[in-house]
C-alpha positions in Angstrom: -27.9 48.9 -20.8 -26.1 45.9 -23.1 -26.3 42.0 -22.3 -23.7 40.2 -21.8 -23.6 36.4 -21.6 -20.8 34.2 -19.1 -20.1 31.1 -19.3 -19.3 29.7 -15.7 -18.1 26.2 -14.6 -19.9 25.0 -12.2 -17.7 24.9 -9.5 -17.6 28.7 -9.8 -20.9 28.9 -10.1 -21.2 27.5 -6.7 -18.4 29.6 -5.5 -20.4 33.1 -6.4 -23.2 32.0 -5.2 -21.6 31.6 -1.9 -20.1 34.3 -1.8 -22.9 36.5 -3.0 -25.3 35.5 -0.3 -22.8 35.9 2.5 -22.4 39.4 1.0 -25.6 39.4 1.4 -26.6 40.3 -2.9 -27.1 38.2 -5.8 -24.7 36.8 -8.0 -25.7 39.0 -10.6 -24.6 42.0 -8.2 -22.0 40.6 -7.2 -20.8 40.1 -11.1 -21.6 43.3 -11.5 -19.7 44.5 -8.2 -16.3 42.1 -9.1 -16.1 43.5 -12.6 -16.7 47.0 -11.6 -13.6 46.8 -9.2 -11.7 44.9 -11.3 -11.9 47.4 -14.3 -10.7 50.2 -11.6 -7.8 48.6 -10.8 -6.8 48.0 -14.0 -7.5 52.1 -14.5 -5.3 52.8 -11.7 -2.4 50.8 -12.8 -2.6 52.3 -16.1 -2.5 55.8 -14.6 0.2 54.2 -11.6 1.9 53.1 -15.4 1.8 56.0 -17.4 3.0 58.5 -14.1 5.8 56.2 -13.4 7.2 56.8 -17.5 6.8 60.3 -16.8 9.1 60.5 -13.6 11.6 58.2 -15.7 11.7 60.2 -18.4 12.0 63.0 -16.3 15.2 61.2 -14.4 16.6 60.3 -17.7 16.5 63.6 -19.3 17.6 65.8 -16.8 20.6 63.2 -14.9 18.6 64.2 -11.4 18.2 61.3 -8.5 18.4 61.4 -4.5 20.7 59.2 -3.7 19.7 55.5 -2.0 21.0 56.6 1.4 18.5 59.6 2.0 15.4 58.2 0.2 15.6 55.4 2.8 16.4 57.8 5.3 13.1 60.1 4.3 11.2 57.1 4.0 11.8 55.4 7.0 10.9 59.3 9.4 7.7 59.0 6.8 6.8 56.0 7.5 7.4 56.7 11.6 5.1 60.3 11.2 8.5 62.0 12.3 8.5 65.8 9.8 11.0 65.7 7.3 12.0 67.7 4.6 12.3 65.5 1.4 15.0 65.4 -0.2 16.4 67.3 -3.5 17.5 65.3 -6.5 21.0 66.5 -7.8 22.7 65.7 -11.0 25.0 62.3 -11.3 26.8 63.7 -14.1 25.4 62.2 -17.2 21.4 61.5 -17.4 20.9 57.3 -17.4 19.9 55.8 -20.6 
């Protein structure tokens, strides 16, 4: 395990100490947890972006999309817990650029 030194403004250090106390942990533990959660969120965001890019490439190469009114109806039903069949993507003619 390596050591990293960080410099905190006095006001932020006081906030970290207070938050750590409320959480029932040390300032060190609190900061480690905060860093770990931030790294995990960054990894989730990166994976989401990669999937979005992959799906956008699919849309561009196939030209197949779902009409907004169909997508909206599907998502509304799903949000309300109504079982509904996913709408089929259809070709709109020429692929989007």
